[in-house]
C-alpha positions in Angstrom: -21.0 0.3 -20.9 -21.5 -3.3 -19.3 -21.8 -4.6 -22.9 -18.4 -3.1 -23.9 -16.9 -4.4 -20.6 -18.4 -7.9 -21.4 -16.9 -7.8 -24.8 -13.4 -7.1 -23.7 -13.6 -9.6 -20.8 -15.1 -12.4 -22.9 -12.7 -11.9 -26.0 -9.6 -11.5 -23.7 -10.2 -15.1 -22.7 -11.3 -16.4 -26.0 -8.3 -14.8 -27.6 -5.9 -15.8 -25.0 -6.0 -19.6 -25.9 -5.0 -19.3 -29.5 -2.4 -16.7 -28.6 -0.9 -19.2 -26.1 -0.9 -22.0 -28.6 0.8 -19.7 -31.4 3.3 -18.6 -28.6 4.1 -22.1 -27.7 4.6 -23.1 -31.4 6.9 -20.2 -32.0 8.8 -20.4 -28.8 12.5 -21.5 -28.9 13.2 -21.8 -25.2 16.5 -22.8 -23.6 17.2 -23.4 -19.8 19.0 -20.0 -19.6 16.0 -18.1 -21.1 13.6 -20.1 -19.1 15.5 -19.2 -15.9 15.7 -15.4 -16.6 12.1 -15.3 -17.8 10.9 -17.1 -14.8 12.9 -14.4 -12.5 10.9 -11.6 -14.3 7.6 -13.6 -14.1 8.2 -14.1 -10.3 8.5 -10.3 -10.0 4.9 -10.2 -11.7 3.6 -12.8 -9.1 4.9 -10.9 -6.3 3.3 -7.6 -7.6 0.1 -9.3 -8.3 0.1 -11.3 -4.9 0.7 -8.0 -2.9 -2.1 -6.2 -4.8 -4.6 -9.2 -4.4 -3.8 -9.3 -0.6 -5.0 -5.7 -0.4 -7.9 -5.9 -2.8 -11.5 -5.9 -1.4 -13.6 -6.1 -4.5 -16.9 -4.1 -4.3 -16.3 -3.4 -0.4 -14.3 -0.2 -0.9 -12.0 1.8 -3.1 -8.5 0.4 -2.3 -5.9 3.1 -2.5 -3.2 1.7 -0.1 -0.3 -0.8 -0.5 0.4 -1.2 -4.2 -2.6 0.7 -5.1 -1.0 3.9 -3.8 1.6 3.5 -6.6 -0.6 2.4 -9.5 -4.4 2.1 -10.0 -3.8 -1.3 -11.6 -1.1 -3.3 -9.8 -2.7 -6.5 -10.8 -2.2 -5.7 -14.6 1.3 -4.3 -13.9 2.0 -7.7 -12.3 0.5 -9.3 -15.3 2.6 -7.2 -17.6 5.9 -8.6 -15.8 4.4 -12.1 -16.2 3.9 -11.6 -19.9 7.4 -10.0 -20.2 8.7 -13.1 -18.3 7.1 -15.5 -20.7 8.3 -13.5 -23.7 11.9 -13.8 -22.5 11.4 -17.4 -21.5 10.1 -18.2 -25.1 13.3 -16.8 -26.7 11.4 -15.8 -29.8 10.9 -12.2 -31.0 7.7 -13.5 -32.8 6.3 -15.1 -29.8 7.2 -12.2 -27.5 5.6 -9.8 -30.1 2.4 -11.7 -30.2 2.1 -11.8 -26.3 3.0 -8.1 -26.1 0.4 -7.1 -28.8 -2.3 -9.4 -27.0 -1.6 -7.8 -23.6 -1.5 -4.3 -24.9 -4.7 -4.4 -26.9 -6.9 -6.4 -24.3 -5.5 -5.2 -21.0 -5.6 -1.5 -22.1 -9.3 -1.8 -22.8 -10.1 -3.8 -19.8 -8.3 -1.2 -17.5 -10.4 1.6 -19.2 -13.5 -0.3 -18.7 -12.8 -1.0 -15.1 -12.0 2.6 -14.5 -15.5 3.5 -15.9 -17.1 1.0 -13.4 -15.0 2.5 -10.5 -15.7 6.2 -11.4 -19.6 5.3 -11.6 -19.4 3.4 -8.2 -17.1 5.9 -6.3 -17.6 9.2 -8.1 -15.4 12.0 -6.7 -13.4 9.8 -4.5 -12.3 7.9 -7.6 -11.7 11.1 -9.5 -9.4 12.3 -6.8 -7.6 9.0 -6.5 -7.1 8.9 -10.4 -5.6 12.4 -10.4 -3.0 11.4 -7.9 -2.2 7.9 -8.8 -1.2 7.0 -12.5 -3.3 4.3 -14.5 -0.4 1.9 -15.1 3.2 2.9 -14.6 3.8 3.2 -10.9 4.8 6.2 -8.9 8.1 5.6 -7.2 6.6 6.9 -3.8 3.2 6.1 -2.6 0.5 8.8 -3.0 0.0 10.5 0.4 -2.8 9.0 2.3 -4.2 12.1 3.5 -4.5 13.5 -0.1 -6.8 10.6 -1.3 -9.6 11.4 1.2 -9.9 7.7 1.9 -13.1 6.6 3.4 -11.5 4.0 5.5 -10.0 5.4 8.7 -7.0 3.0 8.8 -5.2 1.6 5.8 -5.8 -2.1 4.8 -3.0 -4.3 5.6 -2.0 -7.4 3.3 -4.0 -10.3 4.0 -3.3 -13.8 3.2 -7.1 -14.6 3.6 -7.8 -12.0 1.0 -5.1 -13.4 -1.2 -6.9 -16.7 -1.1 -10.4 -15.1 -1.4 -9.2 -13.3 -4.7 -7.9 -16.7 -5.8 -4.6 -15.3 -6.7 -2.9 -18.6 -6.2 -4.3 -19.6 -9.5 -1.8 -17.0 -11.1 1.1 -19.0 -9.4 -0.2 -22.3 -10.6 -0.7 -21.1 -14.0 3.0 -19.5 -14.3 4.4 -22.8 -12.9 2.4 -24.8 -15.5 3.2 -22.4 -18.3 7.1 -22.7 -17.6 6.6 -26.4 -17.3 5.1 -26.5 -20.8 8.0 -24.5 -22.0 10.4 -27.2 -20.8 8.3 -29.7 -22.7 8.6 -27.3 -25.8 12.3 -27.2 -25.4 12.5 -30.9 -25.1 10.5 -31.3 -28.4 12.6 -29.0 -30.2 15.9 -30.8 -29.0 14.4 -34.1 -29.8 12.7 -33.4 -33.1 14.0 -30.2 -34.2 10.6 -28.4 -34.3 
């Protein structure tokens, strides 16, 4: 199990770099598309930030906040980021490559993490998984009393936890990515490539 998880985690990063380069080459951004893509990406950053401020890795099974709507709010936020960059790139090919990469790798990573959580938390996780969807969120939060949560009180969002989980790196990466798209737009305007 660990070997399979390591495979997907290792290759997610290794494949991500060439995907980003191909995306950049195929991108044909304009200010309008960068703006709208940036709005969608910002939604992803908000979702990821909210999730990260609740996440206490290896301390307890988190079932509140965004985790009461979807078992993978971080990856849901990442999907919005990917969609935002697909829009900002203004290229069906670039967007398709990003979408394929996300679908293949993140689905496998989510399933591997599920196995880890099932092994760690047993029936508590199984009950949580019955009530809360893997990816596409519930519109209403799963009732807390139905989850038999070990913690007596729900965890509140914490900026300290956000920083501890280093979620600010997603914000920095998104801003850098949008900046690189501006450079790509300038190159296309200047040299026609």
